Backbone as CSV, one residue per row, in Angstrom:
resi,resn,N_x,N_y,N_z,CA_x,CA_y,CA_z,C_x,C_y,C_z
1,MET,-7.427,-9.089,21.099,-7.056,-9.240,19.518,-8.633,-9.902,18.809
2,ASN,-8.725,-9.081,17.816,-10.273,-9.634,17.406,-9.765,-10.269,15.888
3,ASP,-10.672,-11.088,15.503,-10.323,-11.697,14.113,-11.041,-11.522,13.321
4,HIS,-12.395,-11.676,13.679,-13.444,-11.040,12.032,-13.107,-12.067,10.725
5,ARG,-12.516,-13.237,11.286,-12.339,-13.840,9.482,-13.844,-14.005,9.201
6,ASP,-14.946,-14.270,10.095,-16.267,-14.359,9.271,-16.824,-13.312,8.867
7,PHE,-15.899,-12.065,8.928,-16.851,-10.484,8.546,-17.758,-10.659,7.148
8,SER,-18.905,-9.963,7.472,-19.606,-9.704,6.962,-20.100,-8.582,6.393
9,PRO,-19.686,-7.764,5.733,-20.258,-6.245,5.775,-21.553,-6.069,4.976
10,ARG,-22.515,-5.248,5.654,-23.645,-4.745,5.114,-23.581,-3.377,5.016
11,PHE,-22.573,-2.763,5.486,-22.939,-1.022,5.137,-21.769,-0.293,4.423
12,ALA,-21.621,0.187,3.669,-20.788,1.225,2.996,-20.815,2.571,2.656
13,ILE,-20.044,3.245,2.594,-19.987,4.448,2.348,-18.547,5.001,1.470
14,VAL,-18.792,5.414,0.007,-18.234,5.674,-0.787,-18.008,7.374,-0.957
15,THR,-16.948,8.204,-0.685,-17.053,9.656,-1.175,-16.732,9.635,-2.513
16,GLY,-17.347,10.787,-2.812,-16.872,11.316,-4.220,-17.655,10.201,-5.435
17,SER,-18.717,10.048,-5.252,-19.159,8.597,-5.572,-20.296,9.128,-6.717
18,ASP,-20.345,10.653,-7.217,-21.625,11.235,-8.144,-21.017,11.117,-9.586
19,SER,-19.826,9.919,-9.971,-19.104,9.639,-11.024,-18.057,9.058,-11.182
20,GLY,-17.578,8.256,-11.776,-16.326,7.886,-12.454,-16.212,6.545,-11.146
21,ILE,-15.035,6.341,-10.565,-14.763,5.194,-9.886,-15.632,5.315,-8.675
22,GLY,-15.858,6.548,-8.234,-16.700,6.297,-6.892,-18.151,5.853,-7.553
23,ARG,-18.473,5.772,-8.669,-20.058,5.331,-8.621,-19.539,4.137,-9.054
24,ALA,-18.650,3.639,-10.155,-18.638,2.309,-10.179,-18.481,1.166,-8.765
25,THR,-17.675,1.948,-7.784,-17.625,1.127,-6.588,-18.812,1.279,-6.049
26,ALA,-19.236,2.285,-5.855,-20.632,2.434,-5.188,-21.837,0.970,-5.786
27,VAL,-21.657,0.865,-7.044,-22.515,0.258,-7.810,-21.947,-1.348,-7.236
28,ALA,-20.635,-1.601,-7.189,-20.031,-2.568,-7.223,-20.739,-3.529,-5.752
29,LEU,-20.399,-2.214,-4.454,-20.516,-2.848,-3.529,-22.138,-3.330,-3.234
30,ALA,-22.874,-2.183,-4.113,-24.110,-2.843,-3.740,-24.651,-4.332,-4.605
31,GLU,-24.111,-4.472,-5.720,-24.087,-5.681,-6.382,-23.368,-6.734,-4.950
32,ALA,-22.716,-6.452,-4.708,-22.033,-7.235,-3.255,-22.940,-7.328,-1.985
33,GLY,-24.194,-6.733,-2.186,-25.469,-7.089,-1.148,-25.177,-5.821,-0.285
34,LEU,-24.504,-4.607,-0.206,-24.313,-3.542,0.640,-25.318,-2.386,0.537
35,ASP,-25.421,-1.621,1.607,-26.073,-0.659,1.284,-24.967,0.372,1.529
36,VAL,-25.265,1.398,1.093,-24.430,2.327,0.395,-24.966,4.057,0.770
37,GLY,-23.819,4.721,1.501,-23.760,5.761,1.715,-22.806,6.476,0.557
38,ILE,-23.820,7.909,-0.285,-22.657,8.412,-1.267,-22.726,9.460,-1.463
39,THR,-21.737,10.165,-1.685,-21.585,11.452,-1.369,-21.072,12.615,-2.778
40,TRP,-21.450,13.783,-2.206,-20.993,14.750,-3.926,-20.196,15.962,-3.180
41,HIS,-20.017,16.350,-4.237,-19.177,18.058,-3.975,-19.940,19.020,-4.644
42,SER,-19.914,18.777,-6.078,-20.998,19.894,-6.950,-21.670,19.443,-7.666
43,ASP,-22.006,17.989,-7.801,-22.424,17.489,-9.007,-23.736,16.297,-8.183
44,GLN,-24.674,17.114,-7.943,-25.833,16.309,-6.548,-26.755,15.747,-7.585
45,ASP,-26.771,16.240,-8.588,-27.671,15.127,-9.903,-27.039,13.786,-10.308
46,GLY,-25.537,13.922,-10.185,-24.476,12.751,-10.424,-24.742,11.651,-9.217
47,ALA,-24.745,12.547,-7.962,-24.923,11.437,-6.918,-26.575,10.736,-6.499
48,GLU,-27.051,11.184,-7.126,-28.493,10.902,-6.921,-28.589,9.717,-7.851
49,THR,-28.296,9.780,-9.599,-28.401,9.184,-10.326,-27.569,7.690,-10.086
50,THR,-25.978,7.798,-9.415,-25.742,6.704,-8.719,-26.450,6.205,-7.535
51,ALA,-27.276,7.019,-6.465,-28.379,6.365,-5.889,-29.108,5.681,-6.858
52,GLU,-29.796,6.059,-7.777,-30.843,5.004,-8.523,-29.987,3.815,-8.766
53,MET,-29.269,3.820,-9.457,-28.274,2.327,-9.380,-28.064,1.755,-8.544
54,VAL,-27.378,2.162,-7.549,-27.621,1.421,-6.107,-29.153,0.624,-5.762
55,ARG,-29.824,1.735,-5.826,-31.421,1.093,-5.808,-31.902,-0.041,-6.849
56,ALA,-31.491,0.339,-8.065,-32.302,-0.972,-8.617,-31.217,-1.798,-8.508
57,ALA,-29.609,-1.896,-8.037,-29.604,-3.409,-7.993,-30.210,-3.786,-6.298
58,GLY,-30.934,-3.471,-5.724,-31.365,-3.695,-4.916,-31.330,-3.678,-2.920
59,ARG,-30.758,-2.477,-3.372,-30.150,-1.971,-1.718,-30.144,-0.481,-1.891
60,ALA,-30.260,-0.412,-0.345,-30.694,0.953,-0.273,-29.113,2.071,-0.272
61,ALA,-30.003,3.623,-0.436,-28.277,4.077,-0.644,-29.260,5.588,-0.111
62,VAL,-28.376,6.055,0.767,-28.710,7.481,1.205,-26.997,8.444,0.304
63,VAL,-28.067,9.666,0.642,-26.884,10.522,-0.150,-26.799,11.695,0.615
64,ALA,-25.453,12.338,0.525,-24.818,13.858,1.404,-23.933,14.577,0.514
65,GLN,-24.077,15.926,0.900,-22.780,16.771,0.096,-21.462,16.097,1.162
66,LEU,-20.428,16.433,0.345,-18.999,16.526,1.328,-18.272,17.008,0.869
67,ASP,-17.747,18.552,1.439,-16.524,18.872,1.041,-15.569,18.605,1.960
68,THR,-14.019,17.636,1.229,-13.322,17.159,2.151,-12.454,18.443,2.794
69,ALA,-12.124,19.010,2.073,-11.659,20.151,2.198,-12.018,21.266,3.566
70,ASP,-13.423,21.197,3.822,-14.472,21.625,5.098,-13.772,20.486,6.351
71,LEU,-12.972,20.702,6.963,-12.263,20.082,8.313,-13.061,20.220,9.607
72,ALA,-13.757,21.002,9.480,-14.953,21.307,10.449,-16.247,20.608,10.513
73,THR,-16.253,20.091,9.177,-17.888,19.499,9.013,-17.341,18.334,8.424
74,CYS,-16.783,17.912,7.822,-16.831,16.451,6.824,-16.611,15.222,7.478
75,GLY,-16.206,15.325,8.602,-16.221,14.307,9.421,-18.084,14.342,10.038
76,ASP,-18.768,15.338,10.361,-19.707,14.888,10.617,-20.348,14.441,9.743
77,VAL,-20.607,14.788,8.195,-21.293,13.983,7.130,-20.964,12.569,7.152
78,ILE,-19.725,12.110,7.534,-19.824,10.077,7.711,-20.488,9.978,8.656
79,ASP,-20.354,10.761,9.827,-21.044,9.758,10.946,-22.788,10.147,10.681
80,GLY,-22.948,11.376,10.361,-24.388,11.203,9.726,-24.975,10.164,8.672
81,LEU,-24.118,9.675,7.789,-24.500,8.804,6.804,-24.300,7.383,7.585
82,ALA,-23.364,7.010,8.164,-23.698,5.816,9.235,-24.916,5.826,9.820
83,ASP,-25.205,6.732,10.472,-26.185,6.711,11.458,-27.669,6.335,10.654
84,GLN,-27.876,7.382,9.185,-28.578,6.710,8.317,-28.802,5.222,8.155
85,LEU,-27.681,4.905,7.552,-27.630,3.311,7.194,-27.774,2.453,8.035
86,GLY,-27.456,2.721,9.561,-27.271,1.871,10.722,-26.177,0.957,11.006
87,GLY,-25.281,1.714,10.139,-23.749,1.036,11.051,-23.059,1.196,9.330
88,LEU,-21.548,0.743,9.606,-20.851,1.115,8.560,-19.444,-0.041,8.883
89,ASP,-19.229,-0.434,7.964,-18.822,-1.421,7.651,-17.412,-1.565,7.071
90,VAL,-17.616,-0.664,5.558,-16.712,-0.431,4.633,-16.664,0.911,4.491
91,PHE,-15.666,1.419,4.862,-15.245,2.855,4.202,-14.255,2.908,3.092
92,VAL,-14.746,3.720,1.633,-13.902,4.016,0.822,-14.002,5.591,0.566
93,ASN,-12.655,5.545,0.920,-12.188,7.245,0.284,-11.900,7.704,-0.978
94,ASN,-12.343,8.414,-1.617,-12.335,8.259,-2.597,-12.595,9.610,-3.455
95,ALA,-13.124,10.588,-2.691,-12.938,12.031,-2.983,-11.564,12.636,-2.997
96,GLY,-11.404,13.322,-3.830,-10.334,13.961,-4.119,-10.129,15.125,-5.549
97,MET,-8.745,15.713,-5.788,-8.820,16.703,-6.891,-7.490,16.150,-7.282
98,GLY,-7.351,16.790,-8.527,-6.045,16.915,-9.067,-5.294,18.320,-9.736
99,GLN,-4.468,18.037,-9.949,-3.489,19.392,-10.367,-2.688,19.289,-11.454
100,SER,-2.276,20.578,-12.121,-1.470,20.407,-13.496,-0.849,21.712,-13.535
101,GLN,0.178,21.760,-12.603,0.606,23.004,-12.305,2.048,23.223,-12.343
102,LEU,3.438,23.487,-12.431,4.319,23.581,-12.336,4.938,23.766,-11.097
103,PHE,5.915,23.020,-10.437,6.365,23.483,-8.557,6.546,24.664,-8.697
104,LEU,7.097,25.533,-9.944,8.061,26.738,-9.474,6.912,27.744,-9.886
105,ASP,5.585,26.992,-10.131,4.292,28.330,-10.300,3.205,28.207,-9.671
106,LEU,3.302,27.360,-8.451,2.172,26.650,-7.899,2.447,27.488,-6.632
107,ASP,1.400,28.469,-6.216,1.338,29.185,-5.317,0.531,28.367,-4.082
108,VAL,0.657,29.360,-2.777,0.788,28.728,-1.532,-1.063,27.914,-1.300
109,ASP,-1.745,28.902,-1.543,-3.095,28.517,-1.269,-3.922,27.128,-2.549
110,SER,-3.296,27.585,-3.886,-3.318,26.020,-4.308,-2.977,24.535,-3.537
111,TRP,-1.860,24.997,-3.508,-1.327,24.206,-2.335,-1.604,23.187,-1.076
112,ARG,-2.552,24.276,-0.446,-3.283,23.829,0.528,-4.501,23.392,0.499
113,THR,-5.303,23.761,-1.283,-6.643,23.624,-1.133,-5.883,22.259,-1.525
114,ILE,-5.141,21.534,-2.217,-5.082,20.302,-2.740,-4.786,19.536,-1.634
115,ILE,-3.810,19.576,-0.884,-3.006,18.798,0.489,-5.040,18.825,1.440
116,ALA,-5.594,19.778,1.645,-6.402,19.587,2.366,-7.683,18.765,1.897
117,THR,-8.207,19.059,0.707,-8.947,18.027,-0.072,-8.621,16.153,-0.183
118,ASP,-7.026,16.217,-0.153,-6.562,14.824,-0.899,-6.179,14.302,0.483
119,LEU,-5.574,14.916,1.224,-4.831,14.121,2.493,-5.743,14.692,3.897
120,ASP,-5.494,15.906,3.710,-6.357,16.305,5.376,-7.719,15.739,5.962
121,GLY,-8.524,15.997,4.618,-10.085,15.409,4.920,-9.983,14.024,4.646
122,ALA,-9.023,13.326,4.021,-9.508,12.026,4.160,-8.635,11.727,5.581
123,PHE,-7.803,12.381,5.985,-7.690,11.977,7.720,-8.980,12.092,8.637
124,VAL,-9.816,12.775,8.660,-10.861,13.340,8.937,-11.952,12.056,8.961
125,CYS,-12.146,12.165,7.835,-13.075,11.160,7.476,-12.573,9.746,7.851
126,ILE,-11.591,9.270,7.398,-11.233,7.691,7.755,-10.892,7.381,8.881
127,GLN,-10.829,8.700,9.864,-10.668,8.364,11.316,-12.056,8.698,12.016
128,ARG,-13.030,8.861,11.375,-14.858,9.033,11.809,-14.907,7.744,11.655
129,ALA,-14.854,7.134,10.299,-15.104,5.755,10.090,-14.400,4.826,11.078
130,ALA,-13.262,5.002,11.405,-12.423,3.814,12.029,-13.104,3.870,13.397
131,ARG,-13.358,5.039,13.957,-14.062,4.962,15.602,-15.153,4.585,15.517
132,ARG,-15.951,4.363,14.454,-17.173,3.628,14.586,-16.916,2.087,14.142
133,MET,-16.049,1.485,13.390,-15.580,0.051,13.393,-15.498,-0.412,14.220
134,VAL,-14.614,0.086,15.243,-13.898,-0.042,16.477,-15.281,-0.083,17.251
135,LYS,-16.164,0.507,17.636,-16.673,0.783,18.584,-17.992,-0.299,18.424
136,ALA,-18.011,-0.669,16.999,-19.130,-2.043,16.633,-18.429,-2.904,16.730
137,ASN,-17.097,-3.119,16.817,-16.711,-4.463,17.047,-16.987,-5.562,15.815
138,ARG,-17.375,-4.911,15.428,-17.532,-6.357,13.931,-16.593,-6.327,13.153
139,GLY,-15.254,-6.138,13.185,-13.956,-5.365,11.624,-14.588,-4.529,11.281
140,GLY,-13.475,-4.376,9.902,-14.213,-3.247,8.997,-13.026,-3.712,7.780
141,ARG,-13.212,-2.553,7.079,-12.408,-2.350,6.284,-12.278,-1.257,5.572
142,ILE,-11.489,-0.865,5.332,-10.828,0.883,5.177,-9.966,0.918,3.782
143,ILE,-10.235,1.774,2.722,-9.842,1.478,1.195,-9.988,2.665,0.779
144,ALA,-8.434,3.104,0.866,-8.115,4.582,0.346,-8.086,4.741,-1.134
145,VAL,-8.790,4.799,-2.367,-8.496,5.758,-3.557,-6.956,6.343,-3.762
146,SER,-6.142,6.101,-4.000,-4.529,7.155,-4.061,-4.432,6.804,-5.730
147,SER,-3.553,6.687,-6.226,-3.041,6.861,-7.653,-1.110,5.970,-7.878
148,VAL,-1.401,5.600,-9.047,-0.526,5.064,-9.025,0.860,6.434,-8.512
149,HIS,0.730,7.931,-8.399,1.599,9.198,-7.925,1.580,9.079,-6.891
150,GLU,1.103,7.844,-5.557,1.614,7.350,-4.458,2.501,6.942,-4.602
151,SER,3.499,6.327,-5.639,4.650,5.853,-5.498,6.069,6.302,-6.336
152,GLN,4.909,6.890,-7.146,6.243,7.588,-8.268,5.409,8.948,-8.762
153,PRO,6.649,10.015,-9.276,5.330,11.121,-9.514,5.252,11.375,-10.985
154,ARG,5.099,12.577,-10.658,5.049,13.110,-12.076,5.031,14.743,-12.306
155,ILE,5.594,15.113,-13.018,5.596,16.734,-13.904,4.691,17.116,-13.786
156,GLY,4.167,18.477,-13.072,3.094,19.297,-12.516,2.125,19.058,-11.482
157,SER,2.623,17.852,-10.803,1.326,17.202,-9.988,2.524,17.147,-8.327
158,SER,2.963,18.226,-7.849,3.809,18.375,-6.625,2.802,18.212,-5.923
159,ALA,1.966,18.766,-5.826,0.995,18.956,-4.190,0.426,17.764,-4.496
160,TYR,-0.601,17.585,-5.899,-1.130,15.868,-5.522,-0.116,14.464,-5.404
161,ASP,1.284,14.694,-5.507,2.033,13.588,-5.388,2.465,13.772,-3.977
162,ALA,2.167,14.468,-3.326,2.803,14.281,-1.857,1.650,14.285,-1.236
163,ALA,0.223,14.928,-1.480,-0.914,14.190,-0.746,-1.291,13.096,-1.016
164,LYS,-1.045,11.915,-2.190,-0.755,10.441,-2.500,-0.108,9.795,-1.728
165,HIS,1.111,10.508,-1.790,2.437,9.772,-0.666,2.386,9.388,0.641
166,GLY,1.404,10.612,0.919,0.581,10.727,2.641,-0.265,10.259,2.579
167,LEU,-1.247,9.640,1.680,-2.376,9.203,2.139,-1.978,7.418,2.257
168,GLY,-0.982,7.254,1.259,-0.320,5.562,1.395,0.504,5.204,2.364
169,GLY,0.998,6.673,2.704,2.032,6.042,4.254,0.840,6.141,5.956
170,LEU,-0.358,6.825,5.096,-0.968,7.182,6.154,-1.830,5.953,6.605
171,VAL,-2.358,4.941,5.429,-3.054,3.826,5.216,-1.971,2.134,5.809
172,LYS,-1.058,2.732,5.371,-0.498,1.493,5.897,-0.052,2.096,7.412
173,THR,-0.040,2.920,8.353,0.098,2.918,9.630,-1.472,2.571,10.242
174,LEU,-2.330,2.659,9.500,-3.658,2.216,9.608,-3.651,0.878,10.317
175,ALA,-2.803,0.392,8.736,-3.000,-1.366,8.957,-2.763,-1.947,10.702
176,LEU,-1.267,-1.219,10.573,-0.707,-1.427,12.187,-1.441,-1.507,12.900
177,GLU,-2.414,-0.013,13.075,-2.871,0.284,14.591,-4.419,-0.158,14.794
178,LEU,-5.012,-0.851,13.558,-6.485,-1.382,13.516,-5.704,-3.076,12.837
179,GLY,-5.181,-3.255,12.947,-5.400,-4.855,12.828,-5.845,-5.542,14.045
180,SER,-5.465,-5.133,15.062,-6.044,-6.105,16.360,-7.295,-5.958,16.691
181,TYR,-8.142,-4.793,15.929,-9.879,-4.247,16.107,-10.478,-5.456,14.724
182,GLY,-9.806,-5.955,13.844,-10.154,-6.921,13.107,-10.267,-5.890,11.580
183,ILE,-9.516,-5.015,11.842,-9.787,-3.525,10.608,-8.527,-4.014,9.779
184,THR,-8.518,-4.386,8.589,-8.055,-4.172,7.348,-8.048,-2.179,6.865
185,ALA,-6.861,-1.913,6.214,-6.143,-0.915,6.004,-5.689,-0.685,4.398
186,ASN,-6.320,-0.664,3.428,-5.278,-0.435,2.204,-5.762,0.528,1.219
187,THR,-4.570,0.894,0.229,-4.978,1.843,-0.571,-4.959,0.832,-2.425
188,VAL,-5.913,1.811,-3.678,-5.893,0.957,-4.657,-5.054,2.249,-4.838
189,ALA,-4.812,1.831,-6.196,-3.740,2.843,-6.695,-4.259,2.956,-8.635
190,PRO,-4.935,3.666,-8.765,-5.270,3.224,-10.126,-4.620,4.389,-10.924
191,GLY,-4.252,3.692,-12.383,-3.503,4.277,-13.592,-4.097,5.930,-14.103
192,GLU,-3.873,5.223,-15.607,-5.050,6.242,-16.115,-6.344,5.764,-16.261
193,ILE,-7.201,6.086,-15.813,-8.636,5.656,-15.881,-9.680,6.363,-16.642
194,ALA,-9.956,6.293,-17.560,-11.300,6.723,-18.157,-12.689,7.413,-17.142
195,THR,-12.682,8.400,-16.961,-13.535,9.103,-15.685,-13.411,10.574,-16.456
196,PRO,-14.711,11.158,-16.153,-15.071,12.260,-16.293,-14.185,13.181,-15.435
197,MET,-13.620,12.822,-14.330,-12.750,14.322,-14.125,-11.335,14.410,-14.440
198,ASN,-11.304,12.930,-16.123,-10.178,13.194,-16.621,-10.267,13.527,-18.182
199,GLY,-11.679,14.045,-18.027,-12.517,14.575,-19.491,-12.043,13.509,-20.249
200,LYS,-12.795,12.171,-20.102,-12.964,10.630,-20.777,-13.799,10.247,-20.529
201,ASP,-14.435,9.504,-21.654,-15.902,8.462,-21.190,-15.525,7.508,-20.711
202,ASP,-16.291,6.801,-20.043,-15.922,5.967,-19.204,-16.370,4.587,-20.124
203,ASP,-16.973,5.033,-21.010,-17.922,3.547,-21.655,-16.904,2.625,-22.192
204,GLU,-15.881,3.285,-22.984,-14.997,2.299,-23.884,-13.740,3.270,-24.197
205,PRO,-13.100,2.943,-22.898,-11.561,3.691,-22.493,-10.657,2.622,-23.317
206,GLU,-10.963,1.515,-24.298,-10.189,1.273,-25.413,-9.873,1.794,-26.792
207,LEU,-11.040,2.463,-26.954,-11.172,3.223,-28.119,-10.014,4.418,-28.430
208,GLU,-9.399,4.306,-27.349,-8.022,5.571,-27.243,-6.780,4.529,-27.236
209,ASP,-5.753,4.561,-28.221,-4.733,3.850,-28.230,-3.494,4.403,-26.937
210,ARG,-2.821,4.249,-26.013,-2.280,4.496,-25.281,-0.920,3.306,-25.422
211,PRO,-0.047,3.894,-26.499,1.212,2.796,-26.677,1.964,2.947,-25.121
212,GLY,1.907,3.877,-24.134,2.962,3.858,-23.282,2.755,2.881,-22.242
213,ILE,1.500,2.284,-22.648,0.780,1.665,-21.460,1.445,-0.489,-21.829
214,PRO,1.880,-0.845,-21.119,1.699,-2.468,-21.969,0.106,-3.182,-22.036
215,LEU,-1.135,-2.295,-21.237,-2.150,-3.100,-21.727,-2.354,-2.314,-23.101
216,GLY,-1.885,-1.130,-23.526,-2.342,-0.618,-24.696,-3.487,0.057,-24.381
217,ARG,-3.898,1.096,-23.261,-5.444,1.566,-23.378,-5.431,1.967,-22.171
218,GLN,-6.282,2.914,-21.977,-6.720,3.192,-20.409,-7.482,2.157,-19.488
219,GLY,-7.852,2.388,-18.442,-9.185,1.616,-17.515,-10.311,2.333,-17.551
220,ALA,-10.838,1.069,-17.196,-12.474,1.504,-16.750,-12.550,1.972,-15.048
221,SER,-13.356,2.803,-14.908,-13.802,2.690,-13.825,-14.274,1.177,-12.844
222,ALA,-15.143,0.433,-13.938,-15.402,-0.692,-13.009,-14.002,-1.871,-12.740
223,GLU,-13.232,-1.769,-13.631,-11.711,-2.350,-13.258,-11.439,-1.724,-11.968
224,ILE,-11.146,-0.541,-11.490,-10.888,-0.324,-10.374,-11.569,-0.755,-9.210
225,ALA,-13.485,-0.624,-9.520,-14.428,-0.794,-8.528,-14.130,-2.506,-8.378
226,SER,-13.763,-3.455,-9.183,-13.966,-4.374,-8.662,-12.664,-4.738,-8.059
227,VAL,-11.700,-4.422,-7.845,-10.756,-4.440,-6.951,-11.071,-3.566,-5.639
228,ILE,-11.484,-2.740,-5.558,-11.988,-2.488,-4.474,-13.051,-3.196,-3.587
229,ALA,-14.253,-3.843,-4.680,-15.146,-4.725,-4.131,-14.211,-5.891,-3.080
230,PHE,-13.505,-6.476,-4.031,-13.047,-7.318,-3.511,-11.813,-7.512,-1.928
231,LEU,-11.676,-5.874,-2.105,-10.838,-5.636,-0.890,-11.889,-5.388,0.265
232,ALA,-13.031,-4.972,0.093,-14.258,-4.916,0.799,-14.345,-6.359,1.664
233,SER,-14.410,-7.183,0.998,-15.072,-8.683,1.283,-14.687,-9.189,2.403
234,ARG,-14.763,-10.309,2.518,-14.733,-11.627,3.253,-13.366,-12.036,2.788
235,GLN,-13.132,-12.788,1.680,-12.008,-12.966,0.698,-11.074,-12.146,1.111
236,ALA,-10.737,-10.552,1.271,-9.537,-9.949,1.569,-9.124,-10.246,3.168
237,SER,-9.534,-10.898,3.870,-9.247,-11.061,5.270,-7.646,-11.055,5.448
238,TYR,-7.028,-11.254,5.059,-5.555,-11.108,5.541,-4.800,-10.195,4.306
239,VAL,-5.583,-9.498,3.869,-4.716,-8.123,3.003,-4.954,-7.058,3.564
240,THR,-3.746,-6.502,4.042,-4.066,-5.029,4.737,-2.517,-4.425,4.916
241,GLY,-2.635,-3.200,4.739,-1.310,-2.350,4.359,-0.682,-2.318,3.206
242,ALA,-1.394,-2.997,2.203,-1.369,-3.116,0.828,-1.432,-1.549,0.233
243,SER,-0.818,-1.900,-1.020,-0.982,-0.880,-2.432,-1.494,-1.452,-3.515
244,TRP,-2.804,-1.873,-3.774,-2.990,-2.347,-5.322,-3.162,-1.441,-6.404
245,SER,-2.008,-1.670,-7.128,-1.930,-0.878,-8.587,-2.834,-1.398,-9.704
246,VAL,-3.433,-0.921,-10.147,-4.478,-0.884,-10.911,-4.293,0.117,-11.826
247,ASP,-3.499,-0.373,-13.378,-2.477,0.588,-14.278,-2.161,0.007,-15.428
248,GLY,-2.689,-1.156,-15.308,-2.461,-1.792,-16.558,-0.817,-1.938,-17.215
249,GLY,-0.047,-2.297,-16.026,1.114,-1.937,-16.229,2.113,-0.810,-16.032
250,MET,1.468,0.105,-16.069,1.517,1.625,-16.109,3.343,1.657,-15.507
251,LEU,2.971,1.386,-14.084,4.664,1.450,-13.234,5.270,0.643,-13.501
252,GLN,5.322,-0.197,-14.834,6.854,-0.874,-14.897,7.062,0.112,-15.994
253,MET,6.374,0.953,-16.647,7.117,1.747,-17.796,7.649,3.429,-16.435
254,GLY,6.752,3.674,-15.484,6.967,4.721,-15.240,5.792,5.635,-15.495
255,PRO,4.906,6.382,-14.764,3.668,6.815,-15.115,4.075,8.477,-16.543
256,GLN,5.562,8.560,-16.451,5.354,10.050,-17.146,5.642,9.246,-18.460
257,ALA,6.353,8.097,-18.771,6.245,7.134,-19.943,5.312,6.629,-20.477
258,GLY,4.333,6.228,-19.376,3.335,5.578,-19.713,2.034,6.480,-19.852
259,SER,2.474,7.665,-20.413,1.233,8.630,-20.609,1.644,9.585,-21.850
260,HIS,2.978,9.881,-21.817,3.759,10.111,-23.034,4.397,9.439,-24.228
261,LEU,4.526,8.115,-24.370,5.092,7.569,-25.234,4.149,7.697,-26.178
262,THR,4.358,7.842,-27.804,3.486,7.742,-28.528,3.874,7.226,-30.163
263,THR,4.535,5.808,-29.816,4.776,5.095,-30.208,5.048,3.410,-29.626
264,ASN,4.717,2.589,-30.627,5.100,1.233,-29.210,6.512,0.208,-29.825
265,GLY,7.668,1.095,-30.551,8.703,1.040,-30.806,9.370,0.332,-29.674
266,TRP,8.877,0.499,-28.511,9.836,0.066,-26.868,9.138,-1.535,-26.728
267,ARG,8.020,-2.247,-27.721,7.823,-3.127,-27.235,8.733,-4.617,-28.517
268,SER,9.618,-3.967,-28.971,10.789,-5.215,-29.362,12.283,-4.268,-29.360
269,VAL,12.855,-5.307,-29.077,14.611,-4.952,-29.070,14.588,-4.853,-30.784
């Protein structure tokens, strides 16, 4: 049984870090003193911009293309980045895709693409990262970016909901199996975050009124990244198997209500 309360991370990989939550996380970890591996699927320029931001924070950055739906190669990308960095202490599984199509209209190919991207690829990449951490015997942090839909569903998101529910269950099992190696495993479950993937500008999420969210606004990527950075740190040494909702209180309303209420009438009796 390894305690590893003196865990001092030096190397991290953040998948899907060419923009949004992934970029903010890569920068937050660099500011915490970690060298960072950055991945991109279709936006290489975005990934290079993230790398420049990491280097501006005084840390090393390496970049690689990653398609988590390509199960035959995605694990090798993680190993390659870890080799370039010189090790792997923190793995943030952030890459993924969304869905907006009713269940009765969803075809099998679309279902399989979403499940492969958001769950199957996560399994492969996390397993590669975990194996390296176990071999290095330094402890570690595995953090998966899921969604509030890890615990509550949304109309039009059957495949996405299934994948995020599965990801949450996977990470909880990892907490049981990897704890003896000093490796923690947690999910971070964002609510409505202003990111390019959602067609939003991350700079000023408070400009759009969101009556159905108790805090009255969308979140910013940096607000998710700050929670991830905590979970990646020594200070989170006794946190594992948890799902951290970072949602402005949305889950207290239900995600459907949180995004569809158009007035503040619910705020008073």
